N, C-alpha and C positions, 0 to 999 in steps of 0.2 A: 385356683378353685373356681368352679363353675356354679353360677346361680340359676342355671336353666335358661338364661337369655343368650341367644347366639350373638357373637361379636358383630358389630356393624362393619360391613365391608366397604361401604361408600362413605366418604367424608363430605359433609354438607357445609356450606352451599357448594353446588357443582353444576357444570354443564352436563347435559344428559341427552341421549338420543333414544326416542321411542320409535319402534318400527312395528307396523301392523299390516296384515295382508287380508284381502277379501276380493269378492267378485269385482271386476273392473266396472267403473262408472263414476260419474261426478259425485254421487251421494256418498261414496266410501270416504273420500277425502273430507267431505263436510262433516260426516259423523265422527271421524277420528278427531278432527279439530274441535268439534263440539265437546267431546269428552275432556280433551286437554284444557280447553278454555274454561270449562266448568270448574276446574281445580285451580288453574294458574291465572286466569284472566286473559288479557290480550296476548296473541301469539303472532309474531311477524310472519307474513306470507313467505318471505325470503328464507325462513327457517324450515320450510316444508318442501320435500321432494317427492315426486310420484314416479314410479318406474313400473312399466307393464311387464308381465311374465312373457316368456318367449312365444307362447301361443296366443297371448293377448287376453286370455280369459280372466286372469287375476291382475291385481295391482298391489304394489308394495308402497306404503306411504311412510316416510320417515319425518319425524318432527324433532327438531333440535331445540331444547329449552334450557332454562336455568332453574334448577330446583333448590329450595332452601331447606327441605326436610325429607326424611324417609316417608313420612305420612303423605306428602304430595305424590311421590312416586307410586306408593301402594294404592292410593285412591284412583289414579289414572289407570293402573293395571286392573283394578277391580271393575272399573267402568268398561274397559276393553273386554274383560271376561264375560260380562253380562250382555254384551252386544252380539246378537246372532249373525250380523253382517260381517263381523271380523272373525276370520277363520284361523288366524295365526298371529302371534305377537311376541316380541322380545323387548 
């Protein structure tokens, strides 16, 4: 029987990787970390990787974190969604 609430696909707490892409530059990594830190607090720099696109115009920033709830995950994605410097995220 369904009560209209979709089943939770991720079990918390869990390790999770956020990936976001935008125009290359030092401010992209800083903005992405700002969003993640606003929700989770401190993030270890060793948990962050930056990869340039083949032409070098864009960068992909991955941040590996430990989430304790779906709310944390959603709040970070909402922050990414509202940031015009981030053109793509998963």
